[in-house]
N, C-alpha and C positions, 0 to 999 in steps of 0.2 A: 957193933957187929949186928948186921941185919939177919932177920929170920926169913928163911925161904920156905914159904908154905904153898905148895902147889895146889892145895885145895882151898885157897882163900876165896876164889870166885864163887864157891858153893855157898859161902856164908853171906854173900851180898844179897840183900832183899830188894827186889824192884819196888819202886814207889807206886805203881799203879796196880799192884796185885798183892794185897796183904793176905788174902785167904790162902793163896797158893804160892808160897815163896819159891817153890821149886820150878814153876812154869816158866819156860824161857820167853824172851821178848820176840814179838812177831815183826818181821821185816817185810815192807811192801816192795815187791819186785815188778818193775816196768819193763816190758819187752821192747825190743828195737822197733817192731812194727807199729806199736802204739805211739812211740816217740815220733815216728815219721808222720803219723796221722795228725798229731797235735801241731806239728810244725807247718803242715799244709793248710790248716784252718786259721792260722794267724793272718790278720788282715794287713799288717804292716811288714809283710815279707819284703825282702830286698828286691825280688823280681817285680812285684806289683808297683813298688815305689819307683822303680826304674821306668816302668811303662808309663806311669802318670807323668813323670818328668818329661818323657819323650812327647806325650800328648800336649803338654803345656808349652812346648817349645814354639816360639813365634814363627808364623809362616811368612814367607816372602811373597808379596803381592806385586804382580806385574803392572805395567802402565794401563793396559786395557781394562783390567778388572777394577783398578782405582777409578777410572773414568766412568764405568758403569755404576759404581757405588755412588759417586758424586751426582750423577744424573738422577738416580732414584731418590736421593736426599732432596734434590731440588723439586722433584715432582711432589713429594710428600709435603714439602713446605708450601708449594703453590696450592695444593688441595686444602690445607688448613686455612690459608688466607681466603680462599673462595667460600669456605664454610662460614667464616666470620662475616664476609660481605653479605651472605644470604640472611644471617641473623640480624644484621643491622638494617634499619628502615632505609628505604631508597630515598635519596635526596636528589630530585631532578635538577635542582639549581646547580649541582656540582657536575652534572653530565655535560658532555660536549654538545654544542649547538647542532651538530650533524646527527645526533642520536634520534632515532624514530621509535616511538613506543609501539609495540606490537598490539593490535587491537583484535578482539574476538567478536565476530559478527553477532553471535547469539547473545552476548552480554551488552553490547553497545549500540549496534546499528539496526537491530531488528525492531520494527514497529508493526504490530499485528494489525492495527486499524488501517494503516497505510497499505499493508500487504493485501488485505481483503478488498480495499477500495480499488487497488490496481487490478485484482482479479475480476471484480464486477465491471470495471471499465472495459476489459477485454472480452467479457462474456457476451456471446451473441444474443441480441435482443430479438424476440419474436419467435416463440415456439408455436407450433401448429395448435390452433384452438385458443390462443391467448388473446385477451381483449386489451388493446393499447390505445391511449389517447395521443393524438397527433395533430399536426397542422399542415395544411396544404401549402406546398412551396413551389410547385410548378404544375402547369396544365398543358397537356398535349391533346392531339386530336383523337388518340386511341385510349387515353387514360390520364391519370394524374399521379403526382408524387407527393407522399406524405412524410413529413419529418416525424419519426417515432423515437428519436433519441439514440439511434444506433450509429454505427460507422457509416452506414449508407441509408438513404431514405427507403420507405416502403413504396411499392408500386401497386396501384389499384387500376385494373383494366376497366374500361368504360361499362362493360356489362355487369360489373360488380359494384357499381356506384349507387345502385338503388333498385327498387322493385319495378318491374315492367320496363317499358321502352322509354328512355330519357331523350327527349327531342331537343330541349334547350340546355345542353350539357354545360357549355361555358358560362351560361347565365346563372345556372343553379350553383355552381362551384366557383369560388374565387380564391386567389392567393391570400393566405393568412387565415382561412376558415378553419376553425378548430372542430374536430370530430373524433368520435370513437370508431375504431375499426377492429375487425377480427382477422387474425393471421390465418390464412388458408394454405400457405405454402412457405416452408422454411427457406432460409437464405441460400442464394446461389453462390457461385464462385466469387462474385463481386461483393458479397455480403448483403445483398438486397433481398428482402422478403416480399411476398405477394399478400396484399391485404384486401379486405372486402367489407363494404358497408352493407351490402345486400345480405350476406351470410349472417351478419350480426343481427339485422332486423328479423330474419327468419328464426334465429335461435330464440330471441326474446319473444317472438310470437308463439312458439311452441311452449315456452315456459308459462306464458299467460293462459293459453287454452288448457294446459294440463292442470293448472290451479283452478280454473273455472269448472272443469269437469269434476274434479275432486270435491268441490263445494256444491255440486249439483245445480249450478247456475244455468239459467236459460238465456239465450241470445237471439237477436233478430238478424236474419241474413237476407241478402238480396240475391235472388236466383238469377244466374247469368248464363245458364245453358242446361242442356239435357242430353241424355243418351238412352240406350235401350234399358239400362239398369235403373235409371233414376235421374235426379237433378244435381246440378253442380252450383257451387256458390263460392264466395271469397270470404275468408275469416282472418282478418288482420294480416293479409298478404299470403295466407295459406289456402290451398285448394281443398274445399270441403265437398263431401258427397252425401246425398240423401237418397237411400234406396227407395224404390217404389213401395216396398212392403212397410216402410216406416212413415208413409203419408196417410193422413186421415181420409183423403179422397184421391185415389190413384187412377181413376178412370180417364181423366183428361189431364194428365200431369204436365203435358207440354205447355198448357196455358198458364202455368205458374211462372214462366220466364218473365223477368222484369218485375215480379212481385216480391213482397217481403213476407217471410214465414218465421214463426217463433219455434225454435228447435232446441233440443237438448243434446249433449254430447253422448254418443253411443260408444265410440272407440277413439282413443287418442294414442298414437304410437309415433313418436318423433323419429325413431330409428328407421322404420319402414315408410315414414312420411304418409301415414294413413290417418285420415281424419273423417270419421263417419258420424253423421248427425241423424236425429230422429224427431219428427213432428209428433208422433204418438207418445214417445217418452216425455216430451215437453208437456203434453196434456196430463200425463200421469204425475209428473213432478209438480205440476200446478196443484193437483189434488193433494199430493203428499204434504205440500207446504201448509195446507189448511188443517192437517192432522198434527197431533202431538203425542209423545210417549205417555202412557198411562191412561189414555182416552179409551172409553168403552165404545166399540163399534159393533154393527150388526151386518151380517152378510150371508150369502148362500154358498153352500159347499159345491165347488165346481168339479173337483176331482179328488179321489182318494189314492194316495201313493204309498209305497212301503214305508216311507219316512215321515208322512204326515198328510195334511189336508191343504188344498188351495181354496181360499175363500174370496168370492167376488164382493168387493166393497163399493160397487157402483162406479166402474171405470178403472178401478185400481184392484190389484190382486194381492192378497196377503197370504203368508205361509204360517200354518199352525203346525209346528213340528211336534213329533211324538214325545219328545222330551219335555215339552211345555204343555202337554195335553192334560195330564193328571199326575198327582203324587202317589197314586196307587199303582198296582200291578195290572198291566193290560195284556190280554192274550191276543186280541185282534182289534185293529183300529175300527173296523166296521161295526164292532159292538158298541161304539160310542156315537159316531156320526155316520151318516150315509149321504150320498150325492143328492143334491137338491134340497137338503135340509137347511133351514135358516137357524143360525146360531148367533150367540153373542160372545165376544172375546175382547181382551185387553190388548192394546198396542204396546208391545215391549221393545220394538226397535224400528227405526226409520233410516234407511240408507238412500239418500238422495242421489248419490253417484251411480249406484246400481239400480235404483228405482224399486227397492224391495221394502216390504213391510213385514215385520215379525209379530205374530200374535201369541197370546197366552190365555189358557183357561184354567190352568192349575192354581193360579193365584185367587180364583173365585171360590175355591173349595174351603170349607171350614174344617174338614178332616180329610185325611189321605184316602183317596178312592171314592169320595162322595159323588163326583161326576159320573162314575160308572154305576154306582148304586141308585142314585136319585138325580138323574140328569135334569128332569123337569123342574125340580125345586131350585137347583143351582141357576138355571136360566131365568126363572121368575125373579129371583132375588139378586140378579147380576148387578143391577143399578146400585142398590144399597151396598153390596159387597165391594163394588169398584171404588166407592168413596174411601173405604178403609185402606185400600192399597195405594191411593193417590200419594200419600205422604212417603211411601216407600220409593216410588218412582222419582219424586221430587228430590229426595236425598241422593238417589243414584245419579241424577243429572248434575247435581252440585259437586259430586266427587270427581266428575270427569275433568 
């Protein structure tokens, strides 16, 4: 016989709560809304699985699409084969006999020396003013033809064949004669240039007389004419002129025609073709050549200028510049020397081309300004003092 105790559940103690046996068990309640949310977050839902199955379902490909895929595959295969051929060294023995190798001009065919030679061959020969060596190849009545190495020969008119009038033209020139000519006119439409032997001779003559004038040389000339202004002469094919004022005796200057005079160059100008000579300067240069730098000379004061004194040295005139007068301070040049006074000075410079003599008295001083304070003592002892300065001038000439 069982016992029915309605209050039996009150005596059952829960396992998790020993301190409070009377506290009831807690039950977790989940709402319907939360249940739906959990179901939606599940990745393996039936709906998504269904969609994936649909996506993986094989597609039906028509004939045209299959043909396009096959062509793409063939193109890729051909590209891969071409890449392998590029990486593999080329063996020309395996090539077809009809194959022609493409050549690059810059790498194979270009020859710089041959290219420059071709340019030089086509370059026109004979610029104006150029001197060229040639050979006579033909002679005509009005001129001759000279082979100068160009596409066409050079032509030389009869008047350009030499200086003056040429009477025996065909006797003077012969075929095969080698000569130097000067180009006076560039090539025409036929490639022919005009050359001249006369112009070359004149150019060389101007170069010669310019050098002679610079060196202060004296020349002998034959007087061949005269005019109101003076005498004319010939100098290496050039027409020279001697003014009447440059003659030692100009009273009866017409009588000099046919005679020889010694002259010096007064002016040489090739551009204006001006050649002026002087007999007086030749006498001066002759005296200058007997002088030397460092030599003590004596002369008379001819003129006092703001920049110095002109001293007569017996046919030659020397300049004593104020900068070479004294090492002291000078208030007035007339305080030192006056016109007509005879002085002694050292030659410091000789210019044969210009016919000038430079003088110096400052080197005769033992102290700065001595010439101003005691001029007479300096002049009396000038000979002994000049010997001390001789070594200085010698060293200066050696350094030139």
